[in-house]
N, C-alpha and C positions, 0 to 999 in steps of 0.2 A: 505493498498500498502507498503511496508517497505520503512523507511526511506534508502531515497538514499547512505549516507555515512556510508551502512550495506550491500548492492547490491550483490559487490558483490566479487565472492567467485571463489576455484576454484572447481572443476567435481571431486572425482577423483573417484567413480563408470563409468565400466565403462558403455558406453548403446549401445543399441544395431541400425537398420543402421536406415536410418531416409526416406523419403521419397520418389516411386519411382519420378523417376528424381531426383531426388537430389547426385548431385557432394558427391564419396566420399572420395575422399585425394583435398587437399592442393595445388594445381600447388607451391603458394606462400606461401618459404618459410625463404626468406631473402628479403635485398631493391634490390638486385642487381636481381631476379628472378620477382619484381615484374610486369617488361613489360609479366606477362607468367600470367598473370588474367583472367581469364574467365570471372567471373561476380560482376563491383565492383560497391559498397554506395560511394555516394557522397555523404560527409552534406557540407550544404556554407550557413554564420550565416545571419542575416541581413547588421550590420557595413560594410559586400561586398557585398553588394546585391542592398541598400537603399541611399539616399541621405535629405538631411534635405526638403527635392523637391519631395520625394518619390523617383520613383527606378530606380536604377542608368543600366538603359538602354546599357550603353558602354557592362556595367560591365557583364551584366548578357552576350548581344549576346556573350564576347570571354568564359562566361562558355560553355555556346552552343558552341559553336566554337569547342573547348575543349570534351567537348561526344562525339560530333558526330563522330569528330575520330578516339576515343574510339572505338564508334559503327563502323565504317569503314572499323577497321582492328580483329572487326568480340566479340569484347569485349561485356557483356549486363554490363551497367548502367543503377543502380536507381539510383534517385534525390534526395535525403532528403533538403528541401526546406526552408528556415525560412523564415522571410521577412514582410509578411501580417499581420497587425498588425502596421509596419514602414511602407508600403505601406497605409496605410487605414490615417492615422497622415493627410495630405495634404486634399484630396475628405472631410473631415471633417472641415478643417477650422480647425484644433487641431499647436501650432506651440512647442510643445510638446511631451512625451512622457505620455500619464494620468494613472493616480500612482489607481486607481478602477480598480476593476474585471470591471464589468458591458462595463468603457468605451475601458476595449480594446477588449474585444472581440465585442463590434460593431465596432473598429476600423479592425483589423480582420474581419471580417464579409462585408461587407468593402473591403478592399484590397485585400481579396485574389481572386475573378476580377478579378480586374485589373494585377494580380501576376497573372497567370494560361492565360491569354488572350494574353500579351508580351510571357510569354512562349512559348506560341502558336505558334505568332508569329513570333519572333526569330527559333524555332525548322524548319517551316515550308520554309522554305532559304535551310535544307537539308530532306524539304517531309516525313518529319520525324512529326506524327502523337502521341499527349504529353494525358498523364491518366491523371488523379486529385486523390490520393487516401490517402483520413483526415486522421486519427487516436491517437484518443487515449490510454494513458496507462492502465488507469482500463481495456480499448476490449481487446489486448493484452496482460491482465493478466487472461482472462477468455477462455478457453480452444476451447468453440467452435468456436468465431472469432477469437483469436485466429488461428485455421488450416484454414479459413474462407479468411480470411487476406494473411493469407501464398495462398491457390489453386489463387484467385485473382493475387495479382504481378506476381506470376510461370507465371502464363496464361498471361496477359499483358505481356513479355519477349519473349510468346514464338510464340504469334501476332508481333514481332518488334512494338511494343509499351513505350514510352518513359515515366513512373514513375516516379511519379512527388509527393514526402511522403510532408507532413506535420504534424504539430500534432493541430487536429479540433479545433481550437484556442478556438471558438463563440462560445462554447458551455463544453469547459473541464471546468469541479468544482474542480479543486486542481488548485496550482500557473501557470496563462495560459504557465510563457515561463519556460514549463517542461525541466532544465536542460540547457534552449538554445537548444532546439531539440538535443544533444550533442548524448544524453542518449537515443534517440529516434534511433536517426541512427543506433546506437551499436540492437540497438533492432529486429531493420527492414535489422543491418546484417547477424544476425540468422537465420529470419522469412526467406532471399528469400535462404540464403543458399553461400552467398557474399563468393570470394576467398580474402575479399579485403575490408576495409575501410580509405575511408577517411575525414578525418573533416578540414578546409579550413577555415583559420581563418583572421583574420587585423594585428593579426600576423603570423609572415613564418616562426617557430618552440618554440617551451619550452626551454626556456630557465633560466640557474643559479639563476638570478635576470631581475633588470624591461631589456629590451635590449638595454635605454635609459645610461643604465652605462657602462663606460666604462670597469669594469672588470669584464662584465656580460659577459657569452659564451653561445652558442649553445650547448643544447645535442642534439646527435645526432642521440641513440638509448635511448631503456628503454629496458631490461630483466629484470628487478628483481628488491625489497626496492633498491635493493643498489645503480643499479644508480639514486632516486631521494633524495638518503641522500643530506641537507641542503636546498630542492628544499621546500618553501614551497609556491605551491599553492594550499594555504586557506586563502592565505592576502592579501588583495588586493591594485593592484599594482603593485604586485608578478607574478613570468615568465611570465609580461608582457599586462593579461587582469587581471588574479583577481576571484577575487566569481563573478562566474555567465559565467565566459568565461572559462582560462585555466585550474579549478578544475572538470568541469565538462566536458571540452575535451579531462580528462586524465582519471577520472572515467571511460569517457564511451572507453578509448582503452582496461581498465582492463576488458569491462564486457567480449570486444570485443575478445580479448585475455582469454578471459576461457573458450570458441564454435571455439580455434584455427583458428579464422580472428585476422591473422594483421591489423596493425591500423598503416599508414602517417599522418602525422597530419604537414602541413605548407601555407601557404598563395596562395588565388587566385592565384595571379601573379607569383608567381613561380609553381603552379600546370602540367603545360605544360612540365616546364626545369625535373620534378620529372617522372610522366613519359613516359619520352624520356630520362629515368636512370639514370640522376647531380645526387647528394649528394647535397639533401635542404633538408630542414624540419627534422621534430624526427621522426624516424623509433619506435616503440611500439615491440616486441616477441611481441609472443602465450604464454602462459604457459597454453594449457590444448591440448588435438584434438580436433577436430572435434565434433559436439554433433551430436543423432540427432534431430529436434524437438523436442519430445513428453519428454525428457531430458530438451532441455533448457527450453520448456519453465516451469514445473519444479523448474529447479532449479535458474533464473532466473524473472519468469516473470505471477506467479501464485498466481494468490492473497489467504494470511496465512487465516484459518480460525479457531486459537487453537492450540498449544501445547501438546505434549508429554512426560511424564518427563518418561525418562530410569532407572531403576538400574544399576550397575554397572559392570550384568551378561548377560543383554541384548545388554549391549553399545557396551559387548565384540561378545555380538552374532551377534549381527546386524548391527554394527558403523566396527568391522577391519574383520569379519567372512558371513558378507554378506550373511547369515542368516535374513527371512525374519520375522518379531511382532509380537510374540505371548501377550494375554492379559494377561500373568502371567505374563512380564517384567514392566510393567508399572507399577510405581509407583502413581504418578497424572497426571490430563493435565487437561485442558484450552481452553477456546471459545467455539462456540455456532459453530459444524456444522452436515452435513450430510453423511452418505455414498456417497462417491466417491468426499468428502474436497479435496484440502490441506492445513497437520499441518502441523507447525515442530515437530526433535523428538532430544530432549536436555537431556543430561547428565542431574545427582540430580546436581551439580552446574549454574547451565541454559545456558550449554553452548551448542546451537543450533547446533545437529550433519549433520541434513537433510532434507527431507524434502520427503514429500510422501504421498501417495492419503490412506483416513485412507476412512474403513469397513463396515465401524461401527457406531452409529451416538455419539453423546456426550452425547445422552437421555441412549442411550444403554447402554457407556461403563463403571460406575457407580459402575451394576453390577457384570462388569470384571476385573477391576485394582485387579496383584496379582495372580488371581484362573488360576492353572491350562487346560489346556485345557480339559481334564478328565474330571477334578473337575467339567467347565462350561460342557458341551456335561452332564451329570449326573443329574447338579438341575435344572439345565434352558433349554436342550432341542440338538437337535441336528447344531442348525440353531449359537449354541452361539460358536458352537466352532473351525472354521476360524481361519486364519490370519489378525489381526487386521492393520499391512501395510504390501502387497507380495513386497517383494525383488525387481520384477518386475517397480513396481510402485516407486522405491524410489530412492533418491538420493542421497549421499553423498553430503556435504559439506566441507568446509576446507576453513576458511581465506586469503587469495589473493590479494599480493600485496598494505598491508599493507598503505603504502604511496598514493592510487591511490585514499583513501575510504575518 
């Protein structure tokens, strides 16, 4: 899995259309057009849903009331909800969050049932059926499972079912609080081609410093790195939340921005005001246009199995001019991969410029490096004279929103 601190990129390669039925344009371009959103992903954190005694049923009911009002006006909603681990504490007799992964997983397994049971009860007040969708980051990195998740969520929405997404904490193989579900929410927003991502926290906006300090001010919008100048979201206690809190939300907003999805960050109590058009929270503008699900998968979530290093001429041809990558332009490679796997494409200085699906395995490439198509065909046969990475199977990357990472 790519390091979260280096995952946010802006796409620079035009992408073809998305899957059938996906919206082609986003009606939400500014905070003023927020109410035009046709499909919204809302993420809410554990601190907004739970107490030391378990689930905060009043908070859940208020959230459900908000979502019901959005659905009533024709907006499709996908909810990414944390809270399973915290909900399991009381039932296991735990006074505080356990530090070991196994006990956290046990708490998640116990708490997820209670969390979904109450969501079902609360949405039942509006005759709304809910569906539990448990995902892991690893699943979204595999093309087949990515497509299956997309189809399942899309079908639930067409059936007017309320999808409730959470990370599958009980079986997750990595840190159980993967970005506090913020990154999962951003990937889900891309997965369902949402018009808007809303991150609900226990802090009502991004601030220049801790909200309790008199000189701290709310950052009303973020459109570039300059808007985050002087805001150290990675330092504990900064911007109100600190590591594992605000930093993951800014990262998530950056991920969404690269796929043409704006993000609103605010608190759960102010969410209704935000959807009513009031100037609350922090608005993150988009940093790119909508992308196809395939291009987004390649650029954001695909599991990278290796790296190809290009000479300067190949960089110009492939990255700058959009040509397919031939073996003649590859100077070296690393990793073990087979045909169809995703690899990084880097220049001679090690700077990663793109990702693409490779057409030859790591066992085939050694005989091909630096050799022309004609030479390969003559010496190794016709099966070796194809492109290594086709232009249609490549997504160009460029660092974006460095302050987000």
